[in-house]
C-alpha angles and dihedrals in degrees: 000000000000121000117262111251133206087252090059090054092047093051093046092048092042094234136109123274087245089059091050090051092049093049096048093045095043094241138117132038106293127153118249091241091056092044090053092048094049093047091049093049093045090050093047091051093044092238122163125159116254109279094018128110096235106201096347127106126193130220126199132183104201102167095124098037111218094357116111114229138156101254092161090070091059108096094225094054094039091054094042092050092047092052092044090053092052091048092049093050091050089056093048098257135120117228123214117196106201124211121257124246133065095344104140090119090058092052091051091063105022109125099232131145090208141340138233109215119199124204095350113188124215112283092020107185092206091055089049090056094045092049091050087057091051094237122161111251135198117192123210092207122032115277123220090245133018125210138189114303091019135107138158144231119204148139127257093255094176092057091043092052093049091050093053093046092049090049092053093044089050089056091055103269114153102169111043119180124200125215107205140142147336082168115078104222116136093255093063096040096047094046092049091048092050090047093053091048091050091050091050092052091046092049095236128125115254121238114196116180122190117239115246109203092187094056096082094169095045097238090149088066096058095088091048094051096045099038124105110281092011120173123280090200136027129201110195123189101207136070100242093048097083092060092043091054094046090051093047093047092052091050091049094049094247121145119224118248100001095060100017131020121206136202123167137179108249145134092202112119089201088082086074088065102045121107101279103014109248124233111237141191116223118208092195097243096180091055090046094049092049094046092048093054093045089052092047093052088051089053093047096047103029134077110291095232097056109061116179114262121258116274123224114206121205123241130217129215111209105199115209136162096285092073101035118084110223095230089056093046090052092049093051 
């Protein structure tokens, strides 16, 4: 079977080849009705210009740079990718979620019309390759710099951090520690900055502890929890942290929440069944995944000089027993 050409699309859509080129490249003065007809015909015929991704979008999670890790097992990423896939299919696109690790060579040749990039750190090598190819990009997590045909979707992490800290302080916490990093994505950096500012205003010393993904039982937290002036509350940014803290507290003879209150960022409903149930912050991954794909399709199909504006997604604090002191619950 011969490859579909731009002339085939032009004849089927009853327009000139120049009009097809303008529509698919987002240039020229073409009515919306004609643009829609040409896109529909091109999609039905399976046409994509040489070197383009046609009706395929890419998705990359680049939090850990060249390190290979199973991001799809993390509830946030699993839910975001699922929602992004549904959104792409509704717009007539396929979505390819690429594996993590040293994959720059894949991104140099991957046939994609545009890419959603999640948790991109500063100096991201994958982003460098994608920009060199001139592909439209949407970041889930604010990038350090934004270029033409790029936009972002993210939460207000500063407001979220302040809300959690005020909640813990309202429950009587006086020494709140933060588990963040060591990765350098915007989520971690913005949350840590907001935490330090809050501590400065409250007149308390900050205590930022790096997250150790390999320490599944939280033994690295024992010294923190038992040391002089140790925290009476912990806000942890990442999904495994809640279980790490519960395990460490049990080993150290600390009662949650009486001795130590806990809040962690997670989309895992299992935290509602731990002992005690752990308070969590949801970053609304399904809403973020949908918004990112919608923005990417707008970049792919729309005029190149009018990228869609950034989208701020709301967060939700789910308060459970781990961050409510019993004496305060009984008084309420």
